[in-house]
C-alpha positions, 0 to 999 in steps of 0.5 A: 165926344171922343176927341183924339188928342184930348182928355175929353173922354165922355161916354165912349162905351155908349158911343161905341155900342151905338155905332156897332148897331150900324151895318159895317164893312172893310176889315182892318186892324191897327198895329204898331211896329218899331214905335209907329202905327199902320194898318193890316188886312186879315191876311196880315198884309200891310196897308199903306205904310207903318209911319204914323205916330198914332191911329186912335181907336175908332169905328168909322172910316176914314181913319184918323192919323197923328203925325208930329202932333197934328191929325189928318185922315187916311182911307182904308187903302192907307191913302192920305185924304186930309193932311194932318193939320188939326190939333184935335179931331173926332171921326166922321159921322153922317158925312161930317167930323168935328175938329178944333180950330185955331181959335180953340173952338170946334167946327165941322169939316167934310171928307174933302176937308172943307169947313161946313160949320164954323168954329164956334162950339166949346165942345161936341158930343157924339157927332151927327146921328138922326141929323142932329149933333149935341154941342156945348156953348158956355157950359150948356148943351143943345142940338144943331143940324148939319147947317149949324142951326140950333134945333133943341135949345142949349139948356142941358148939362149933358146931351147924348146921341140921338138914335131912332128919334130919341136921346138921353140928356141931363138937366142942370138939376142932375135929372136924367131925361129923354128928348125926342127930335122936337125937343119934347122932354120925357121921364126915363120911366115914361110908358111912351118910351117902352120898347124904345132904344135910348142908350146902353147906359140907361138900359143897363142901369135899369137892370143894375142892383146896388146894395150895401152888400154888393152889386147884382143884376135883374133881367128885363122882367125885374127878376133877380138873376145875379144876387147883389153880393159882388164887387163888380159886374160890367155890361152883359155881352154875348148872353153872359155876365162876367162878375168879379167877386169880393175876393178879386176872382172872376166868374160868369153867369148866363142870362138865366141866372146860372153861375156857369163859370166858377170864380177861379180866374184872376182876370176875365174879359167879355165873351164874344161868339162863345169865347172869353179871354181868361187869365190865371197867374199872368197866363192868358187863354180862352174859355167857353160858356161852360168855363172850360179852357178851349185854348190853352192859357199860354199867352202873355196877353189875349184880347177878345175875338173880333171878326174871327181873330184875336190879338195875343202877345207871345214873347213880348210881340203881338199877332193874331190867332184864329178860334182854334188857337192857331197863330195866323198872323205872326207875332212880329208887332209891338205890344199894342193891346188895342189891336183888333180887327173891325168892320169899318163903315164908310160914313162920309155922307157920300 
């Protein structure tokens, strides 16, 4: 699980991808000014105070905040609802969040800060989804319910999130398997799982081609859409596959297998709503699905569009532009490249 304040960085791409499937609301962005962190709304208004030592990247409300080495939580109005007193926290899912106790073990608290599950776990992966959470005891993973009762035995090397009744896991023989909520094990290629959503990593791996010549991609029918000759191919997003050639230049394919963006960019981020940040000679701008520059390459940095706005850096300061390239939130903030607007969902279980 992503614990803020720790080096426990397990499957964050998977976690964020699954969370994005849930309905969301409340659009804010984390910003940094004079070395402190705060929140702004989409009109650029500061919410609460810019006073925190950090507000880590996350998806669900309330926001985890750091002050003097300890974490607490604030709501989307900037009001403190749990005072900073934990060395490690995660974010709320299904009404609970994991925190680290004074004994070095992990337990779970509710939105009021009450401890509902005692501090007895060595690690926690992913929070509560489908009523279950993956936890670790003595290097073995299993699943508990919201009462802290073990529902799937602690016999796995790693366990992922449940979603719509299924979760992926890894045995101590390093075999990838799938579990249902009764603890029944399935092969990842089991026909009974056809059409089931397990997790983005496994779905993605089924389309990945790796050869001595390089990396490529298959479509869902098993047809090659990107030949295995490239250095690096991240996840598909917005119907586009960004690709890094062995020369270090970036281009992009569409889902039909057409090379639609030539390999001329030094850097290229994911597409979002038809636009992608692109860089040549340290100057950033935006291209469309045809590879045409639609917002000039004039920024020191440019991030993906989210909620219709994108974070950019001008003169060493950060602000936000709209899809016409107009600066709609002034570039007055510290250069903090995790800034983006998100639709946060209340996930307190109430």
